[in-house]
N, C-alpha and C positions, 0 to 999 in steps of 0.2 A: 756944639750943634746937637739938638735933641734928635734922638733916633726916630725915623719915620715909622708910622703904623705898619705892622706886617700881618698878613693873613696866611694861615697854614691849614691844610686839611687834617682832619682827625687821623686819617691813615698815615700821612707823613709824620705827624707828631708821635704816634704810637711806634712806628718803625724806628724813628730817631731815638726816642727814649729807650727802647729795647737795646739798640746798638750801644748807646752810652752806658747803660746798666751792665753790659757785658764786657766793658773795658776794665783792665786791671788798674790802670792809672789814666786819669783824664789830663789831656794836654791843655794848655791855656785856651786854645781855640775851642776845644770840646766843652770847657767851662762856659765860654762865651755862647756856645750853641745852646747849652742848658738854659742860660739866661734868656736867649731869644725864644726858646720854646715856651718859657714861663710867661713872657710878655705878649705873645702872639694872640690875635683873635683866631680861635679855632672853629672851623666850620665843616660841614659835611662835604666830601669831595664833589658831589653833584651840584652843590651851591657855590662852588669856587668861581669867582669872577675870571673871565678869560685872559685878563691882562696881568696876572700874578705869576711870579716865578715860583714854581713848585718843583718837587723832586722829579727828575727826568725831563724837565722843561728845557727847551732850546731858546736861548735869548741873545739879543744883541746888546752889548753894554760898552760904555766908554769908561776908561780908567784915567782920570786926570794925572798928568797934564796932557796926555794924548787926546786927540779929538777923533781918532780913527776907531769906529766901533769894532769890537771883536765878538765872534759868535762862540758861545759856550753851551755845553750841556751839563746840567747839574746831576751828579751821580753819588751813590752811596760808596763808602770806602771799599767794600768788597767788589764793587763793579769797576773801580778806577783802574784803568790799564795804561794810563799816561798817553792816551791817544790825543791827537790835536783837538783842542776845543773842550776836552773833558775837564770838568772842575769837580774836585772832591768836596763834598759838603763840609768836611772837617778841615779843609784849607781855609785860611782867613777869608779869601774872596767868596768861597762857597757859603760859609756861614753868613757873611755880610749881605748877600743878595737873596737868600732864601726868604720867600714871603713878600718881597717887594713888588710893587706894581710898576707898569710902564710910566716913565716920567719921574719916578722917585730917585733921589740921590741919597747915599749914605756915606758918612766918613767912618772908616774902620781902621783899627790899629793893625799894623803889620808886625811881624816878629822883630823887626829892627827898631820898633818904636815909632816909626813914621806913620802918619795917617794916609790911607789911600782913600780917594774920593771916587766912588763908583756910581754911575747913573745907568738905570735900566732904559734903554732906547726902545726896544720892542721885544715882546714875547712871540717868537716865531712858531713855537710848538709847545703845547701844554697837554699832557695826558688827559687831565680832567675835561678840557675843552672838547677833546675827541671822544669822550665817553669811555676812556680807558682807565679803570679804577684798580688795575692789578698791582 
């Protein structure tokens, strides 16, 4: 399955690249994140479509075979506190959903080698949509 198109803000790309550069050793998922940053369409935060999963976005997604949507908030590693619904961008699911639009599905490798199939149902909150570019 070809990877769907992804859109990232200049700000998110810059912050993620800086975070990756400051790692001593990159995990498999961090290497995948680098690949995702390289293939993304990068735009100004104020031009971000409102239906895209960006950093700090809150979204509903389904992870096959489950049909029950789960609500997640995408966060940077230093913000990850393990709270319910928090997803670290360097976790496989975090890297998988970054930059996806509502209705898009991606198949993504998990650490055990199995593929997870994730569908973005709805972007409930997106900082760029609210004019929050911090």
